[in-house]
Structure formats: structure tokens, C-alpha cells
Phi, psi and omega in degrees: 000133177274107183279133174305139185288358176275352186246159172219153175273121185269184187290344179273343179102014173236162183273148175215160181285150183284313185251098183274151176291166176287156176303323181294317180294322180291318178300316181295322181300313183281328181284328190243344188232322195303307178278317188296328182258015176057044179271353179264173176277355177298152184246159178290330177206156184238132175287166184305320181297322178293318180295321176297322180295315178301312181296318181297317179295322177295319178298319180295312181294324176299316180298316180297311184292327177293326179293342181265350181262112190306321184281353186229025183298131179293150177297150177305141182297137179291147180276054181264201181301116182294344179270357181288150178302132181291148178275140174259130181297144177262192184121178182215184180166195179252137190227125178241118179256111183265109188083057192284348174056239185281346175091017182297315181291320177302313182296319182298310184287325176296322179299331180269008174095012179277155170272114190245150175215134179241146175238139174197156178292332184226148174264000188305308186285322178298318181293335178287317189258327183222066184299332180294342180270002182306322177295343180266007181250137169250098180278160180119205183293108183298323184291321176296320179294320178297320178296322177297315180297317179294320179295332178271008179060031176287143175225149185232145178290325179224129169249143191232118176236088184259108181054049178240318190299328180288347183265346191268157182291322185226086181302323180297317180297321180294318179292325176294321178293320176297327180299327178287341187256355184270141175293158184307323178253022184279179184224137170253123179257121183238118177248121179224155173298147178267095190252150182056039177290168178300322179295315180297319179293324175297317180298321177293316183295326182268357179081009178294332171230152187256003183197156173283086188297343183279351178282114185231106180251141004268010185298307184259119181262339178229151184229100191270147163238174184298317181297314181296322179292319176299316180298317179297317179300313181297327182282348184243018172094021183239148171253129179278105184280321182203148172228131175240156176254206174211184181303134188275076181299335180296341176297336178298337183285350178284345181248135178294340182281339182234015182282099186281351173279315176292320183231091182302340181296335180270358181300312180302322179292321178295321178294318179295323177296320178298314178301315183298320179295311179299313184296321179297314179298312185289339180275330191243336187260151175299141182302321178301323180289320178296317179298319179295321179298312182288332175293322177294320177301314179298324182298332178257013173084012182263160181114137179287338178231160170232138180241117182255136176252110187251142177230156181305131183281000000 
């Protein structure tokens, strides 16, 4: 594989850029440009299928993390109609969303009775989609806010890092800081892109794609795989309890008819197919079965993203 000369393989086993921006430049980028200039994948509005997908993924992750919290383990699924809508466990706790963006996770957990707090460099996107949650947001320097929370001995039952870790200058430092903020039986949920996977490297080697399209500078500073994420977690005081994947949209790149890197025009159709597959599963199948399916996908390296559930080691 021809590695871009902007990247290096680090001691944890994942790739990162060699020349990182300064903390000041990165803060300014996210506070003043990232949302405002539409540099993110976030949208101005979401159609029903996208909203169903967001809600379904939150329900799945909630079910998994509740199964890991001893005092809140969901009851075994009833042997009822397998096509019936799956039940989501209730309960509450304290929830910290680091890089909360539009506020979907904050809204979901607050609706279920959790005490929620969000951190982000900008309030722009949250105010667009969930303005009522503005009092639950601390905008500004996320790292300074995390240090304040740690200095005040605050602890949270669930910490949430959804598509954040790949953006930060020092992922190890952030995970160590999160370790100070997690309750003894708490869970840290980390969602990162699944980059330089075996499938992606195969696609490059066979010429199905002509470039590592997932390398996005300056947005993504680190490029995680499952091994690298596990190694990083272990080195920063975390035990990786479970990893799940998602629908393997990259399989579309094996066919010239659906190769969205060669032909971007087919990209929207591939994305809609991915949404439809996820939504069907999350709408009709029991959550334990869906979780097992996505865990198996992650186990063989498939999925455009990987979601790790970490607990204090």
C-alpha cells in the first residue's frame, strides 16, 4: 500500500498525520469555520430516513451500554414476536457528550430522564437542531472545560465521543482525561471511522479505488483501526468491553456499478441503501440480535465505523 507521505504509523498501531496544526489553529477552525462553512457531514435538515437512522443507532448503543452497567442490566429479551419493535431499557444516570455537535445524543438521553451535559467548541449546530438544550451546553475550549470538570471531581455514568477522537491533536491525552471523569462502573462510548481496513487496503491493491479516500485533512488527524483503538484504550487505563461495526458500505466499492469513489454520482444511492438496511434491522429485529450482528461485522473488520465501549481498567 502506498501510504500518503503526510501520515505515519504510530506506536499504538494506527495512522496519524505527521505535521499537526497548533491547538490555537484547531480551536479556531472548529469554533469559526467547521459548522458555519458546511465543512462537516452534518446537514442543514434531515429527511425522515436519516432521522430514523440517528434514532435507531442511539437506541442500539444505549441498549449495549446499559447491558454493561451492572445496576442497570436490561432484562433478557422475551421470546415473543421477533418482528415486534425491540424494547429499549430505561433508567437514568449522568451523561457527558464531548463534542456534542447537533445534540442528537443529548436530546435522546435527556428524553429518557438522564442528567445531560454537552461540550463543543461552537453552539452553532446545537442551536439549529435542539435550541432547547442550549442551557445544557458549555461552548468553548472543550479541553479546558474537561479539566474544570475533572478538577471539580465530577464523574459521569456515560461519556460519549462520537466522531471526535479522530479530530483531536492528542487522542491518548483525551482518553486519559476521560478516565478521570468516568464513574467506577461507567462506560465511555467511542465512535471513529474504520480506516485502513483490510477491505480498503484490498480495494487499493486491486485498483478498485485509486486513493485512500478516507484521508481528510485537516479534519481527521488520526485514522483508527480496531487494533489501534484497542491498544490506545489499554495504554490509557481502559478495558475494551465490546466493539460493534455498522453496515459495510465499502462493500459497494467491489462492484463497478456501485463504486462511489470512481463514480460519485452513485454515492447517494449507496448511502440510501445503507440507511434502508440499518433501518430495517433496527425497526424489526430484537436489539440483542442486532448488536450481535454488528459485533460480528466488526470482528471481521467490516463497517465504515467502529464503536468501542470502554470501561475503567
